[in-house]
N, C-alpha and C positions, 0 to 999 in steps of 0.2 A: 790766539797766537801766543807764542812764547816771547819772552823779553828779547832774545836774540833776533827773532823775526822782526819785531818792532824796531829795534836798533838798526837792522839792515834796511828797513823801509825809510827810516830817518836819513840814513846815509845815502840811499838811492834817490829819494825824492827831494832832499834838502828843504828849501823854503818854498817849494811848489805846492799848489793846491792839491789836496787829495780827497777822495771819497772813501769814508770808512764805514763798513757794514758791521753792525754789532749783532751779538747773539740774540737780542730781543727783536730782531727784524727791523730795527731802525737804521737809517743811514744819516751820517753827518758829514758836512763838508768843512775842511779846515786845513791848517798848516801844522804838521807834526812838530812837537817840541821835544824836550829831553825825556828819556825813559830811564827808569831806575829799578833796581831790585828791591823788593820789599824786605822788611825786617820784622820778625815775629814779635819783638818787644817794642815796636814803634808806638809811642803814646798817642800819635795822631791817627792811628788805625791803618797806616800804610804797610800792611803785612804781606800783600801780594805784589808782584811786579806791576808797575804802573807807568803811565806816560801822560804828558800834557798835550793838548791840542788847542790852537787858537781857532775858534769857531768863526768861519767866514759866512755862515748861513744864518747868523743871528745878529741883531742890531748890537752895536757897541763891541762886537768881536770879543766876547769873553774868553778867557783861558779856562779850560775845564780839565779835570783829572779823570782818567779811565783806567781800569785794570786791564792789563794785556789780555787776559783770558776772555774778556768781553768782545774781542775782535774776531770777526770771521775773515775779513779781507780789507786790504788797503790798496787802492789804485789811484794813479795820478789822473787828474782832470785838467782840462785847459781853461 
């Protein structure tokens, strides 16, 4: 997905639970957080557009970073 698509999903789904399908055939459940454009000179390695998700399918609900291009789909779940 593009950064704009992820930003649209964040706006559409807000703080609701979503199911994210990744390009490596994994699915994760979580709550979408902020998404950002990458910067080629970022010393942390954030060179591609990325977003954060609070994982609700793992203990302690960690916040994880994913690149936007890793996403195939985002759908809301109950």
